[in-house]
C-alpha positions in Angstrom: -19.2 8.5 15.7 -19.1 9.3 11.9 -16.5 7.6 9.8 -13.4 9.6 9.0 -13.5 10.8 5.4 -10.8 9.2 3.2 -8.3 11.0 1.0 -9.4 10.5 -2.6 -6.8 12.2 -4.8 -6.3 10.6 -8.2 -2.6 10.0 -9.1 -1.4 10.1 -5.5 -0.2 6.7 -4.0 -1.7 5.3 -0.9 -0.5 2.6 1.5 -3.4 0.3 2.4 -3.6 -2.3 5.1 -6.5 -4.7 5.9 -6.4 -7.0 8.8 -8.3 -10.2 9.6 -11.0 -10.1 12.2 -9.6 -10.5 15.7 -6.2 -11.0 13.9 -7.4 -14.4 12.8 -5.9 -15.9 9.6 -7.3 -14.8 6.2 -5.3 -17.3 4.2 -5.4 -21.0 5.2 -4.0 -22.6 2.1 -1.9 -21.7 -1.0 -5.0 -21.5 -3.1 -6.3 -18.7 -0.9 -3.3 -16.5 -1.6 -3.6 -17.2 -5.3 -7.3 -16.4 -5.3 -6.7 -13.1 -3.5 -4.1 -12.1 -6.0 -6.4 -13.1 -8.9 -9.3 -11.1 -7.5 -6.9 -8.1 -6.8 -5.9 -8.0 -10.5 -9.5 -8.1 -11.6 -10.8 -5.3 -9.4 -7.7 -3.2 -9.8 -8.2 -3.2 -13.6 -11.9 -2.5 -13.2 -11.5 0.5 -10.9 -8.3 1.8 -12.5 -5.9 1.3 -9.6 -2.2 0.7 -10.1 -0.6 -1.7 -7.7 3.2 -1.1 -7.1 3.9 -3.4 -4.1 2.1 -5.9 -1.9 2.5 -8.5 0.7 0.0 -11.1 1.9 0.7 -12.1 5.4 -1.2 -14.8 7.3 -3.7 -12.4 8.9 -3.4 -9.1 7.0 -2.4 -7.6 3.7 -0.4 -4.5 2.6 -1.0 -2.9 -0.7 0.7 0.2 -2.3 -1.8 1.6 -4.8 -2.2 4.7 -7.0 -5.8 5.4 -7.9 -6.4 6.9 -11.3 -10.0 8.0 -10.4 -11.3 9.8 -7.4 -12.9 6.9 -5.5 -10.9 4.1 -7.1 -9.3 2.6 -4.0 -12.5 2.6 -2.0 -14.4 0.9 -4.8 -11.6 -1.6 -5.4 -11.3 -2.6 -1.8 -15.0 -3.0 -1.4 -15.3 -5.2 -4.4 -12.2 -7.2 -3.4 -13.6 -7.7 0.0 -16.9 -9.0 -1.3 -15.3 -11.4 -3.7 -12.7 -12.8 -1.4 -15.0 -13.2 1.6 -17.6 -15.0 -0.6 -14.8 -17.3 -1.8 -13.5 -18.0 1.8 -17.0 -18.6 3.2 -18.0 -20.9 0.4 -14.7 -22.8 0.4 -14.5 -23.4 4.2 -18.2 -23.5 4.9 -18.2 -20.6 7.2 -20.3 -17.5 7.6 -19.8 -13.9 8.8 -17.1 -11.3 8.3 -13.4 -12.0 7.5 -12.0 -8.5 7.9 -11.5 -6.3 10.9 -13.7 -3.4 9.9 -12.7 -1.0 7.1 -9.3 -1.0 5.5 -6.9 1.7 6.6 -4.9 3.9 4.2 -2.3 6.7 4.3 -1.5 9.1 1.5 2.1 8.9 0.4 4.5 11.7 -0.6 6.0 9.6 -3.4 9.2 11.6 -4.0 10.3 11.1 -0.4 8.6 7.9 0.7 7.4 5.7 -2.1 10.5 3.5 -2.3 10.8 3.3 1.5 7.1 2.3 1.7 7.8 -0.5 -0.9 10.6 -1.8 1.2 8.5 -1.6 4.4 5.8 -3.7 2.7 8.1 -6.3 1.2 10.2 -6.6 4.4 7.1 -7.5 6.5 7.9 -11.3 6.5 11.5 -10.6 7.5 10.4 -8.4 10.5 7.9 -11.1 11.4 10.6 -13.7 11.5 9.0 -15.8 8.8 12.0 -15.7 6.5 15.6 -14.4 6.6 15.4 -12.5 3.3 12.5 -10.8 1.4 13.2 -13.0 -1.6 12.4 -16.1 0.3 8.7 -15.1 0.8 6.4 -16.2 -2.0 3.5 -13.9 -1.5 4.9 -10.5 -2.0 5.9 -8.3 -4.9 9.7 -8.5 -4.1 10.1 -11.4 -6.5 8.9 -9.1 -9.3 10.4 -5.8 -8.3 13.8 -7.2 -7.3 14.2 -10.5 -9.1 12.3 -10.1 -12.3 9.5 -12.6 -11.7 6.5 -12.1 -14.0 3.7 -10.5 -12.1 0.8 -9.2 -14.2 -0.7 -7.6 -11.0 2.0 -5.0 -10.8 2.2 -1.6 -12.5 5.7 -0.1 -11.9 5.6 3.4 -10.5 7.7 6.0 -12.4 10.1 6.4 -9.4 10.8 2.6 -9.6 11.2 2.8 -13.4 13.7 5.7 -12.9 16.0 3.4 -11.0 17.6 2.1 -14.2 17.4 2.2 -18.0 16.3 -1.4 -18.3 14.6 -4.1 -16.1 17.9 -5.7 -15.1 19.4 -2.4 -13.9 16.2 -1.4 -12.1 16.1 -4.8 -10.3 19.7 -4.5 -9.2 19.3 -0.9 -8.0 16.1 -2.0 -6.1 17.9 -4.9 -4.5 20.6 -2.5 -3.3 17.9 -0.6 -1.3 17.4 -3.8 0.8 21.0 -3.9 2.0 19.6 -2.1 5.0 16.3 -2.5 6.8 13.9 0.4 7.2 15.2 2.3 10.3 13.2 2.7 13.5 12.2 6.3 12.9 10.9 5.6 9.4 9.0 2.5 10.8 7.3 4.8 13.3 6.4 7.4 10.7 4.9 4.8 8.4 2.9 3.0 11.1 1.7 6.2 12.7 0.4 7.6 9.3 -1.2 4.3 8.5 -2.9 3.7 11.9 -4.3 7.2 12.0 -5.1 7.3 8.3 -3.1 10.5 7.7 -0.3 11.5 5.3 3.2 10.1 5.1 5.3 12.9 3.8 7.3 16.1 4.2 5.8 19.2 5.8 5.3 21.1 2.5 3.6 18.1 1.0 1.2 17.8 4.0 0.5 21.5 3.7 -0.5 21.1 0.0 -2.8 18.2 0.8 -4.5 20.2 3.6 -5.0 23.1 1.2 -6.4 20.8 -1.5 -8.7 18.7 0.7 -9.4 20.9 3.8 -8.5 17.8 5.8 -6.1 17.3 8.6 -2.9 15.5 7.6 -1.1 15.5 11.0 -1.9 14.3 14.5 -3.0 17.1 16.8 -5.2 20.1 16.5 -5.7 21.2 12.9 -4.7 24.6 12.0 -5.1 26.8 9.0 -3.7 25.1 6.0 -0.4 26.5 4.8 0.5 26.4 1.1 4.1 26.4 0.1 5.5 26.1 -3.4 8.7 24.3 -4.2 10.8 26.1 -6.8 7.7 28.0 -7.8 5.8 24.9 -8.9 2.7 23.6 -7.1 2.4 19.9 -7.5 1.9 16.8 -5.5 3.4 13.8 -7.3 
């Protein structure tokens, strides 16, 4: 069966997940997490991808990225995979693959879902029962986005920047978003779009993506793409 083609629209965020092979751990020591983040920064800069949020779990990773070039995410993830697998195999004297096939990604309707997706990513350790609060987990972007920790890996998305006139105001507004967890319906939407590598967004956004890419954005039988304009303006992000 041929591989499903990926969405490759520059300037449109994507939620990326990559899992360890057979759900086995990808990170065995603190130095492994640090190395993954260092490699991520190197390849994100090289392939012009902006990282807005991340979490490194024991056996999988979530990244929220905006590619600035057409195939930026694919090239970044391929390079990151090669670098990190080489490091792990050399460090632990192992051979073979580390990841469970290709990464999965869903295109994000940023106006409606970007901040929700950031919360989803950074709340992963809480949902997994590893910590009681997102700020207690060391290997996520919450410390930077909500608490002001320096993190050279991150590039704030304009919607995050719009939360306040200065870093302190933005961090406070962002923390307020975490007063409530992502609700069950939104969890289902995010997971469904990610697992099927479709689009997380409103209907008119999905219609625009279908018109631009001639690709199915919803589960089910694809129909003729429908193009709708919002306030007379045709735009994605």
